[in-house]
VONUTI-26211 format. One record per residue (C-alpha): x, y, z. Coordinates in steps of 0.05 Angstrom, whole numbers, padded with zeros to 5 digits, always signed. Example, Ala and Ser with C-alpha at 12.3 -4.5 7.8 and 13.67 -1.06 7.14 Angstrom:
+00246-00090+00156+00273-00021+00143
//
This chain:
-00422-00494+00969-00414-00429+00932-00353-00421+00887-00320-00356+00908-00273-00311+00868-00199-00318+00880-00194-00244+00896-00266-00221+00908-00248-00149+00926-00208-00139+00863-00263-00169+00820-00319-00125+00848-00276-00062+00848-00260-00077+00775-00335-00084+00759-00350-00018+00794-00294+00017+00756-00321-00008+00689-00392+00013+00707-00368+00081+00731-00327+00090+00667-00389+00079+00625-00433+00124+00669-00383+00181+00660-00400+00180+00586-00475+00187+00596-00479+00262+00612-00454+00279+00542-00506+00232+00512-00562+00262+00553-00542+00333+00536-00547+00315+00462-00621+00299+00468-00644+00364+00433-00606+00343+00371-00633+00271+00374-00568+00248+00408-00523+00271+00351-00451+00266+00378-00410+00260+00314-00352+00308+00313-00360+00331+00385-00297+00333+00428-00292+00287+00488-00298+00323+00555-00256+00308+00617-00306+00259+00649-00307+00218+00584-00231+00215+00582-00230+00192+00655-00282+00140+00638-00239+00116+00579-00183+00104+00629-00226+00071+00682-00255+00018+00636-00191-00018+00615-00163-00011+00686-00228-00041+00713-00226-00099+00664-00154-00115+00682-00168-00111+00757-00229-00156+00751-00190-00205+00708-00137-00208+00763-00193-00221+00813-00216-00280+00770-00145-00307+00757-00129-00370+00797-00066-00379+00837-00004-00399+00798-00001-00467+00831-00070-00483+00804-00051-00458+00735+00009-00504+00734-00034-00563+00755-00088-00547+00704-00041-00541+00645+00011-00595+00659+00013-00670+00672-00018-00700+00733-00048-00763+00764-00106-00802+00736-00175-00782+00763-00230-00832+00774-00301-00805+00768-00368-00825+00794-00415-00774+00765-00491-00784+00769-00500-00784+00694-00564-00824+00702-00595-00776+00751-00659-00739+00733-00656-00666+00717-00668-00626+00781-00679-00554+00801-00605-00538+00799-00599-00562+00727-00658-00520+00705-00630-00459+00741-00565-00468+00702-00604-00477+00637-00643-00413+00650-00582-00370+00667-00542-00396+00607-00602-00385+00562-00603-00312+00586-00528-00307+00575-00533-00336+00504-00591-00290+00487-00551-00230+00508-00490-00258+00472-00527-00266+00406-00562-00199+00414-00497-00159+00412-00472-00175+00342-00544-00181+00317-00554-00107+00336-00503-00086+00284-00553-00093+00227-00600-00044+00262-00544+00004+00282-00510+00012+00215-00562+00055+00177-00567+00107+00232-00493+00107+00244-00478+00117+00170-00525+00177+00168-00496+00210+00231-00423+00201+00212-00436+00219+00139-00406+00155+00112-00432+00105+00061-00460+00037+00078-00399+00004+00047-00354+00039+00098-00404+00025+00154-00397-00048+00135-00328-00047+00167-00366-00047+00233-00392-00117+00218-00324-00140+00194-00291-00113+00257-00342-00151+00300-00332-00215+00259-00256-00212+00267-00267-00200+00342-00311-00261+00348-00259-00305+00314-00203-00279+00360-00247-00282+00422-00268-00354+00410-00195-00377+00411-00172-00332+00468-00232-00344+00513-00229-00419+00500-00159-00421+00527-00178-00376+00585-00234-00424+00603-00184-00481+00608-00136-00440+00652-00181-00392+00692-00244-00434+00691-00310-00436+00653-00346-00390+00702-00289-00339+00702-00289-00336+00625-00364-00324+00622-00361-00268+00673-00302-00235+00638-00343-00235+00573-00401-00202+00610-00353-00149+00638-00329-00132+00568-00402-00125+00547-00410-00072+00601-00347-00034+00580-00365-00033+00506-00429+00004+00522-00390+00069+00510-00396+00052+00436-00462+00090+00443-00426+00155+00460-00367+00154+00412-00360+00218+00371-00316+00186+00317-00329+00124+00274-00260+00095+00285-00274+00088+00360-00336+00047+00343-00292-00001+00303-00247-00012+00364-00305-00021+00412-00341-00067+00363-00279-00111+00358-00278-00117+00434-00353-00131+00436-00344-00185+00383-00287-00216+00423-00332-00221+00484-00390-00249+00444-00346-00300+00407-00317-00323+00473-00381-00333+00512-00417-00379+00464-00370-00440+00464-00355-00433+00538-00429-00434+00556-00435-00500+00517-00373-00527+00552-00401-00512+00621-00468-00543+00603-00435-00606+00575-00394-00617+00638-00452-00607+00686-00515-00639+00655-00527-00715+00661-00504-00753+00599-00573-00777+00577-00600-00706+00575-00537-00670+00552-00546-00675+00477-00617-00649+00469-00606-00594+00521-00544-00569+00486-00577-00567+00418-00642-00537+00445-00603-00485+00485-00566-00463+00422-00630-00457+00382-00667-00420+00437-00610-00372+00451-00601-00355+00377-00675-00343+00365-00685-00303+00429-00622-00262+00414-00646-00240+00346-00715-00226+00374-00685-00183+00430-00642-00144+00381-00700-00129+00334-00747-00113+00393-00697-00065+00424-00687-00030+00357-00762-00023+00348-00774+00005+00418-00712+00048+00429-00682+00071+00363-00737+00118+00340-00736+00156+00406-00664+00150+00430-00626+00138+00364-00581+00079+00345-00535+00096+00403-00585+00067+00453-00574-00003+00426-00500+00001+00446-00516+00032+00514-00557-00031+00529-00491-00068+00536-00484-00039+00606-00548-00067+00639-00547-00132+00599-00475-00147+00616-00487-00128+00689-00546-00176+00691-00499-00234+00677-00449-00211+00729-00502-00201+00782-00528-00272+00769-00459-00302+00781-00485-00344+00839-00528-00383+00790-00467-00398+00747-00428-00455+00780-00358-00476+00762-00352-00541+00724-00338-00599+00773-00293-00631+00722-00252-00567+00716-00247-00561+00791-00222-00632+00800-00173-00623+00743-00147-00560+00778-00136-00598+00843-00197-00569+00879-00229-00636+00897-00270-00609+00956-00304-00557+00913-00314-00608+00858-00350-00655+00907-00393-00597+00932-00415-00578+00862-00430-00651+00844-00472-00659+00907-00510-00596+00888-00528-00624+00820-00530-00699+00834-00542-00707+00908-00497-00742+00959-00488-00801+00911-00450-00759+00860-00378-00748+00878-00306-00757+00860-00278-00825+00876-00203-00831+00884-00165-00896+00878-00222-00939+00850-00203-01000+00810-00234-01057+00771-00298-01058+00731-00335-01020+00785-00286-00962+00779-00308-00898+00746-00287-00883+00675-00216-00857+00668-00197-00790+00641-00123-00780+00628-00082-00717+00640-00036-00702+00582+00028-00663+00596+00032-00592+00572-00039-00587+00546-00036-00540+00486-00077-00527+00424-00030-00568+00381-00050-00630+00421-00118-00628+00386-00082-00639+00320-00046-00701+00344-00067-00772+00358-00140-00794+00359-00170-00724+00361-00135-00699+00298-00185-00725+00246-00245-00698+00285-00212-00630+00297-00195-00622+00223-00265-00644+00202-00299-00595+00249-00252-00538+00229-00266-00549+00155-00340-00556+00169-00340-00490+00208-00303-00455+00152-00352-00480+00100-00412-00461+00145-00385-00390+00151-00379-00386+00075-00452-00406+00069-00480-00363+00125-00440-00300+00112-00429-00308+00038-00477-00351-00002-00540-00330+00037-00522-00256+00036-00519-00257-00041-00578-00305-00049-00632-00251-00057-00591-00216-00111-00579-00282-00147-00652-00300-00144-00666-00233-00177-00621-00254-00234-00664-00315-00243-00725-00272-00257-00753-00257-00187-00762-00184-00169-00734-00158-00103-00800-00163-00066-00812-00234-00090-00741-00255-00071-00749-00227-00001-00817-00259+00007-00788-00326-00015-00732-00321+00036-00781-00303+00091-00827-00362+00075-00768-00409+00071-00743-00385+00139-00812-00396+00168-00815-00467+00140-00746-00480+00169-00767-00465+00241-00796-00535+00255-00729-00562+00232-00700-00545+00300-00743-00599+00332-00718-00649+00281-00646-00630+00296-00656-00641+00371-00690-00708+00360-00637-00734+00312-00579-00712+00356-00609-00744+00418-00643-00807+00390-00601-00826+00330-00529-00803+00332-00491-00739+00348-00436-00741+00296-00479-00775+00243-00532-00721+00252-00479-00668+00239-00454-00706+00178-00525-00712+00153-00538-00637+00156-00471-00625+00122-00494-00672+00065-00561-00635+00060-00522-00569+00054-00481-00597-00003-00544-00623-00038-00579-00556-00032-00519-00519-00060-00513-00566-00119-00588-00557-00134-00577-00482-00137-00519-00494-00185-00563-00538-00228-00618-00485-00228-00569-00434-00256-00533-00480-00305-00595-00516-00330-00638-00454-00334-00692-00483-00288-00738-00428-00263-00789-00472-00225-00810-00433-00163-00824-00496-00122-00754-00523-00138-00723-00457-00115-00765-00456-00052-00747-00528-00037-00672-00514-00046-00677-00452-00002-00715-00487+00054-00667-00546+00052-00607-00499+00055-00635-00460+00114-00653-00523+00153-00586-00555+00137-00541-00497+00158-00583-00487+00221-00573-00561+00236-00498-00556+00224-00486-00498+00272-00535-00526+00323-00497-00592+00328-00425-00572+00312-00409-00531+00374-00445-00579+00423-00407-00637+00392-00341-00600+00399-00358-00588+00473-00366-00663+00483-00308-00697+00447-00247-00662+00478-00215-00679+00545-00229-00633+00603-00163-00596+00599-00175-00579+00526-00251-00575+00523-00256-00499+00526-00198-00491+00477-00228-00541+00429-00297-00511+00430-00268-00442+00420-00224-00464+00362-00283-00495+00325-00326-00434+00338-00269-00391+00311-00268-00433+00248-00340-00414+00232-00323-00340+00242-00261-00347+00198-00307-00375+00144-00350-00312+00152-00289-00267+00143-00268-00307+00081-00339-00303+00056-00338-00228+00060-00273-00225+00021-00298-00273-00032-00363-00234-00037-00325-00170-00053-00284-00210-00104-00349-00230-00139-00346-00305-00125-00418-00306-00099-00445-00272-00162-00453-00342-00191-00491-00400-00160-00449-00452-00196-00380-00424-00177-00398-00409-00104-00434-00476-00095-00372-00514-00117-00326-00471-00074-00366-00489-00012-00391-00560-00030-00321-00588-00039-00294-00574+00032-00362-00589+00064-00363-00657+00029-00292-00672+00051-00308-00653+00123-00371-00696+00123-00334-00758+00099-00278-00748+00150-00328-00740+00206-00371-00800+00185-00309-00844+00183-00272-00817+00244-00326-00790+00290-00344-00821+00357-00413-00825+00388-00427-00775+00444-00503-00776+00452-00520-00805+00520-00447-00824+00533-00408-00800+00593-00354-00750+00575-00300-00794+00606-00325-00854+00566-00317-00814+00502-00243-00802+00519-00234-00876+00536-00261-00895+00466-00214-00845+00433-00154-00872+00472-00170-00944+00457-00180-00936+00382
//
């Protein structure tokens, strides 16, 4: 059974309005070909102004088309009856699962590609607008703030509108922000980059949420971690490849214009994106939930009502007035705080410590070329670490694997501090610390979001995943601020600033985490409620 839109006509008219609004900007871009697509300082013509109006109107119309009826919203976000599940969590992966994996891998590749393109856009943009790289850096900051906001907002939308609706709304915003490639003023790029970041920040945790609620339990862990690693690698590869192929001939603006076809690709593949059966049942749409379960698990997988005794399916409880503050109460509080602190510390490492690492290595006696070569070799050595992350998460323990990589991050940071304080200039020690740090932070982010998508109840799963993702972006914003303040000029100071909260989060998670690898989502909630 195909999950239809609540207002199909409104959704598709909204999509057409967004696409038309972007296309109305293209004539100005094409006419600027003789000047290598230089549009800075040019006034907007009437078609562009009409397009600027069509895009927000189209997004609002499509959002209304995706919005469920009010009766469903009330059922989704308020108390209700207990639901008994019989989900084929022991079923083998079938064609439908692999189709979902493929379409979500495409979506995550496109999602990662958008913010990754900023690094390739900034030099050309700075030259065209006549601004310095420091001011152009506000583009990255705008996108980073957008991802933090988008992770929270889209997480909540996924718990109210649905996982599928939230993913499609992100794709629609990708399409609309393609006009970044035709903006004549830098300030408009900042606005559009914020919107693009919001869409990108929202799609990532929701894709993991949908996967977690659809894939059989015994395959869920390794698929979630592998999907994150594949999407991240493919996204950076797509961004660098597009810059190599398009930027010399069509300028930096072409990288933003790619938002239209790539966003449209996700929208047009909406039939391969099912709604989560758990969300459907939670929203009172049991018939559609059964249909989706049969599609993925066969006739034996379905929703059982009124079962009792040991043969009954695991119980998931509806909490009244499901809100974000519920994740900071009761059994989930310790895990939520641990994951939030972990995300904040990870953002400080990824967007702070690592950005200043080449400069700090230069202070230790390495020239710029040697520092860059060391980073490149370390990154290459860290690639096989992805397989180790997948194996540990699936075969050993989900939350202990995350805590282990947090501990390795702390150890690597302290080694860097010892190198600076002790005056050690051994190249192998520096390479070892760099490789360990890159493997560790890759392991942290590869396991943190999937774990968040597993340990929250269905009515808060999107919100929880989004909140944890937002924590990592908030760490990036804080890292940028501390970098400007000079905190990362010293290995010892920055290492202690990050190691303390990361250590605290690791201890909290080790003591309060629950196992999710190979465990049914409803069983995880039962463990949390019984503790």
